[in-house]
C-alpha positions in Angstrom: 0.0 0.0 0.0 1.4 3.4 -0.9 2.2 6.0 1.7 -0.3 8.4 0.2 -3.1 5.8 0.7 -1.9 5.0 4.2 -2.0 8.7 5.2 -5.4 9.2 3.5 -7.1 6.3 5.4 -5.2 6.8 8.7 -3.3 3.6 8.3 0.2 4.9 8.7 1.0 2.7 11.6 -0.3 -0.5 10.1 2.5 -2.8 8.8 2.5 -4.2 5.3 1.1 -7.7 5.0 4.1 -10.0 4.6 4.6 -11.3 1.1 7.4 -13.7 1.9 5.7 -17.2 2.1 8.3 -18.4 4.5 6.9 -16.0 7.2 3.6 -17.8 7.4 2.7 -21.4 6.6 -0.7 -21.3 5.0 -2.5 -24.6 5.0 -3.3 -26.2 1.7 -7.0 -25.7 0.6 -9.3 -28.7 1.2 -9.9 -30.5 -2.1 -13.5 -30.8 -3.3 -13.1 -34.5 -3.6 -12.5 -34.6 0.2 -15.3 -32.1 1.0 -17.8 -34.2 -0.9 -17.0 -37.3 1.1 -19.6 -38.6 3.7 -19.2 -37.5 7.3 -16.3 -39.3 8.9 -16.6 -40.5 12.4 -13.0 -41.4 13.0 -12.4 -38.2 15.1 -15.6 -38.7 17.1 -15.3 -39.0 20.9 -18.8 -38.6 22.3 -22.3 -39.0 21.1 -23.2 -38.2 17.5 -20.1 -36.0 17.2 -21.2 -34.1 20.3 -17.4 -33.8 20.8 -14.6 -34.6 18.4 -10.8 -34.5 18.6 -9.5 -30.9 18.7 -12.8 -29.6 20.2 -13.8 -28.4 23.7 -16.7 -29.3 26.0 -17.6 -27.0 29.0 -19.4 -28.5 32.0 -20.6 -25.6 34.2 -22.8 -24.8 37.2 -22.9 -22.9 40.5 -20.4 -23.5 43.3 -21.0 -26.5 45.5 -23.4 -28.3 43.1 -21.1 -31.3 42.5 -19.4 -30.3 39.2 -16.1 -31.9 40.1 -17.8 -35.3 40.9 -19.9 -35.0 37.7 -16.8 -34.5 35.6 -14.9 -37.3 37.3 -17.8 -39.7 37.1 -18.3 -38.9 33.4 -14.7 -39.5 32.4 -14.5 -42.7 34.6 -17.5 -44.1 32.8 -16.2 -43.0 29.4 -12.8 -44.6 30.2 -14.7 -47.9 30.7 -16.7 -47.5 27.5 -19.9 -46.7 29.6 -22.4 -44.0 29.0 -21.2 -41.1 31.2 -24.0 -38.7 31.8 -26.0 -40.8 29.4 -23.6 -39.8 26.6 -22.0 -42.8 24.7 -18.3 -42.7 24.0 -17.1 -43.8 20.6 -14.7 -46.2 22.4 -13.2 -46.5 25.9 -11.5 -43.1 26.1 -8.1 -42.7 27.5 -8.5 -39.6 29.7 -6.2 -37.5 31.7 -7.4 -35.5 34.7 -5.7 -32.3 35.7 -7.2 -30.4 38.6 -6.4 -28.0 41.4 -9.2 -28.4 44.0 -9.4 -32.0 45.3 -7.0 -33.5 47.7 -5.9 -37.1 47.4 -8.5 -38.1 50.0 -11.2 -36.1 48.2 -10.4 -38.0 45.0 -10.3 -41.4 46.8 -13.7 -40.7 48.3 -15.2 -39.7 45.0 -13.8 -42.7 43.2 -15.1 -45.0 45.9 -18.6 -43.7 45.3 -18.4 -43.6 41.5 -16.8 -47.0 41.0 -19.1 -48.6 43.6 -21.8 -48.5 41.0 -22.9 -52.0 39.7 -22.1 -50.8 36.2 -18.4 -51.3 37.0 -17.8 -55.0 36.9 -14.3 -56.4 36.9 -13.9 -55.9 33.1 -15.0 -52.3 33.3 -12.8 -51.6 36.4 -9.8 -52.9 34.5 -10.6 -50.5 31.7 -10.8 -47.6 34.1 -7.4 -48.5 35.6 -6.0 -48.7 32.1 -7.5 -45.6 30.6 -8.0 -43.1 33.4 -4.9 -41.1 34.4 -5.3 -38.8 37.4 -2.5 -36.5 38.2 -1.9 -35.2 41.7 -3.5 -31.8 42.4 -1.5 -29.0 40.8 -1.4 -25.3 41.8 -3.3 -22.8 39.8 -1.4 -20.3 37.7 -1.4 -18.4 34.4 -2.4 -19.4 31.0 1.2 -20.0 30.3 1.4 -22.4 33.2 -1.7 -24.3 31.8 -0.1 -24.5 28.4 3.1 -26.1 29.8 1.1 -28.5 31.9 -1.2 -29.6 29.2 1.5 -29.9 26.6 3.7 -32.0 28.9 0.8 -34.2 30.0 -0.4 -34.8 26.5 3.1 -35.6 25.2 3.7 -38.0 28.1 0.4 -39.9 28.2 -1.2 -39.5 24.7 -4.8 -39.2 25.9 -8.0 -39.0 23.8 -9.5 -36.5 26.3 -8.1 -34.2 28.9 -10.2 -32.8 31.8 -9.1 -29.5 33.5 -10.9 -28.5 36.7 -11.5 -25.6 37.2 -10.8 -23.3 34.3 -10.7 -20.3 36.5 -7.6 -21.7 38.3 -5.6 -20.6 35.3 -7.2 -17.3 34.5 -5.0 -14.9 36.4 -6.9 -11.8 35.2 -10.5 -10.7 35.1 -12.5 -13.6 33.7 -15.0 -11.3 32.1 -12.1 -10.0 29.9 -9.4 -12.7 29.9 -11.1 -16.2 30.1 -12.1 -16.2 26.5 -8.5 -15.5 25.5 -7.4 -18.5 27.6 -9.7 -20.7 25.7 -8.9 -19.4 22.2 -5.2 -18.5 22.5 -4.0 -21.2 25.0 -6.2 -24.3 25.0 -7.4 -24.2 21.4 -4.0 -24.4 19.7 -2.8 -27.2 22.0 -5.9 -29.5 21.5 -5.8 -29.0 17.8 -2.1 -29.7 17.5 -2.4 -32.9 19.6 -5.8 -33.8 18.3 -7.3 -34.4 21.8 -10.7 -33.5 23.2 -11.0 -31.1 26.1 -13.4 -31.0 29.0 -13.3 -27.9 31.2 -15.2 -27.8 34.5 -16.3 -24.2 35.0 -18.5 -22.0 37.2 -21.5 -19.7 36.7 -21.5 -16.3 38.3 -23.7 -15.7 41.2 -27.1 -16.4 39.7 -29.7 -15.4 42.3 -30.0 -12.0 40.7 -31.3 -13.4 37.4 -34.8 -14.3 36.4 -34.3 -17.1 33.8 -38.0 -17.8 33.5 -38.1 -16.3 30.0 -34.9 -17.8 28.7 -34.8 -19.3 25.3 -32.8 -22.2 24.0 -29.6 -20.3 23.4 -29.6 -18.1 26.5 -28.4 -20.8 28.8 -25.0 -20.8 27.0 -24.2 -17.4 28.4 -24.6 -18.4 32.1 -21.0 -19.6 32.2 -18.7 -17.0 33.9 -16.6 -14.9 31.6 -17.1 -13.0 28.3 -19.2 -14.1 25.3 -16.2 -16.0 24.0 -16.7 -18.6 26.8 -20.0 -19.4 25.2 -18.7 -19.2 21.6 -15.5 -21.3 21.9 -16.7 -24.6 23.2 -18.1 -26.9 20.6 -20.4 -28.4 23.3 -21.7 -27.2 26.7 -23.6 -28.9 29.6 -25.1 -26.7 32.3 -26.0 -28.0 35.8 -29.0 -26.2 37.3 -30.2 -26.9 40.8 -33.9 -27.6 40.9 -34.6 -28.3 44.6 -33.7 -30.7 47.4 -30.8 -32.4 45.7 -32.3 -32.7 42.3 -30.6 -31.1 39.4 -31.3 -30.4 35.7 -28.4 -31.1 33.3 -29.0 -29.1 30.2 -27.0 -29.7 27.0 -27.1 -26.0 26.1 -25.0 -26.4 23.0 -25.2 -29.2 20.4 -27.7 -30.9 22.7 -29.3 -32.8 19.8 -26.0 -34.7 19.4 -25.8 -36.1 23.0 -28.1 -39.0 22.2 -30.3 -38.1 25.2 -33.8 -39.4 25.2 -36.7 -39.4 27.6 -39.8 -41.6 27.1 -38.2 -42.6 23.8 -38.2 -39.0 22.6 -35.0 -36.9 22.0 -34.3 -34.3 24.7 -31.7 -31.8 25.6 -32.3 -32.1 29.3 -31.7 -35.0 31.8 -32.3 -35.0 35.6 -29.8 -36.3 38.2 -29.6 -36.3 42.0 -27.0 -36.8 44.6 -26.7 -40.3 46.0 -27.6 -40.7 49.6 -24.6 -42.0 51.7 -22.1 -41.9 48.9 -20.4 -39.5 46.4 -22.1 -40.2 43.1 -24.7 -38.8 40.8 -27.8 -41.0 40.2 -30.6 -40.7 37.6 -33.6 -38.7 38.5 -36.9 -38.1 36.6 -38.8 -34.9 35.6 -41.4 -36.0 38.2 -38.7 -36.1 40.9 -37.7 -32.6 39.9 -41.3 -31.3 39.9 -42.1 -32.8 43.3 -38.9 -31.4 44.8 -39.4 -28.0 43.2 -43.0 -27.9 44.5 -42.0 -28.6 48.0 -39.1 -26.1 47.9 -41.4 -23.5 46.3 -44.0 -23.6 49.1 -41.3 -22.8 51.7 -39.8 -20.2 49.4 -43.1 -18.3 48.8 -43.9 -18.5 52.5 -40.6 -16.7 53.3 -41.9 -13.4 51.8 -45.4 -13.4 53.4 -46.4 -11.8 56.7 -47.3 -13.9 59.7 -50.8 -15.0 60.5 -51.1 -12.3 63.2 -50.9 -9.5 60.5 -53.4 -8.4 57.9 -51.7 -9.9 54.8 -50.5 -8.5 51.6 -52.0 -8.2 48.1 -51.3 -10.5 45.2 -49.5 -7.5 43.5 -47.3 -7.1 46.5 -46.6 -10.9 46.6 -45.5 -10.7 42.9 -43.3 -7.7 43.6 -41.5 -9.3 46.6 -41.2 -12.6 44.6 -39.4 -10.7 41.8 -37.2 -8.7 44.2 -36.3 -11.4 46.7 -36.9 -14.7 45.0 -36.0 -13.6 41.4 -39.0 -15.3 39.9 -41.5 -14.0 37.4 -45.2 -13.2 37.9 -46.5 -16.5 36.6 -44.3 -18.7 38.8 -45.2 -16.6 41.8 -48.9 -17.0 41.2 -48.5 -20.8 40.7 -46.5 -21.1 44.0 -49.0 -19.0 45.9 -52.0 -21.1 44.6 -50.4 -24.4 45.6 -49.4 -23.0 49.0 -53.0 -21.9 49.6 -54.3 -25.3 48.6 -51.9 -27.1 50.9 -52.8 -24.8 53.9 -49.4 -23.2 54.1 -50.8 -19.8 53.1 -54.1 -18.2 54.1 -56.2 -16.1 51.7 -58.3 -13.5 53.5 -60.6 -10.8 52.1 -60.8 -7.2 53.2 -63.0 -4.3 52.0 -61.4 -2.2 49.4 -62.4 0.8 47.3 -66.0 1.0 46.0 -67.0 -1.8 48.4 -65.0 -4.3 46.4 -63.3 -7.0 48.4 -59.5 -7.3 48.1 -57.7 -10.7 48.6 -54.8 -10.6 50.9 -52.3 -13.4 51.7 -50.4 -14.3 54.8 -49.0 -17.4 56.5 -51.7 -19.7 57.7 -52.2 -20.1 61.5 -51.2 -23.8 61.3 -48.1 -23.0 59.2 -47.0 -20.4 61.8 -46.9 -23.1 64.5 
């Protein structure tokens, strides 16, 4: 570009594009004979190409929900050729676990619960011991530290899949600005160079200030902490959402149609799980389990914003306002919860004279509930 044009367009500081081909190795174009071939599953790792080699999967949810165990359980089952989180591996996946949070005893406790499942017979346990490589916990650090760790681990062990838990341990800056760069500039080149799949365990921000009742199918991808690149980079995403009383909704928020998930013989992008009682493991749950748990939790929740039986009560409009401000739920859900709570005798509906001799319905805790 001439200096005149550079000055005219304000590009005087932009360097010339290098013309020496040795400065940049441009890949050869794909041949049309290759592009017209049928879909090739040789790089498939999970589901119906839910995850392939050189791609990333993010498993994310709020703190304390059991993400670490879910990730470890999934890779343990995939290492044995079992359906982890109801997703079928293409073959028993050799997987390397790199994490910063769990002590040796934490890992022992989790594995005891996970491998205590009847699905792990002697043959499957042998596959787990052969294919699952768990490194001692490492300290968090920078993106550069993560690059060194992953490169060394992949060169040493040649896995099909690598799990990093948590991603934020290696984001030394503000995740809303820097985490996307860690994924694109640090992890992506490594997994493409070595042709391995990547599973990152990640957090959501504090979510009790969001009303998700009107969320559409794509909105859930943006609940993972960080900037928009955190939703854009991973090829696949699974969100863990607490429902109530130990029941959780696992939502395949990206490429969900490729998980192979079904319910009542119909494809679905949501499955329900719950924590095992007396052991560290995730177990299957049903939509009915979730509904029942949510209903029980909801009654107690709606009661928390109502005045006691000794007071006059508050209007439905006030209930809706408080539910939005304090419980972060929409009008429709607040009305449903209030109706069910009245039916079950937890909340009392009373009428009081209003303007123009019209009666106004007020709501308060029922006398029995107060006891």
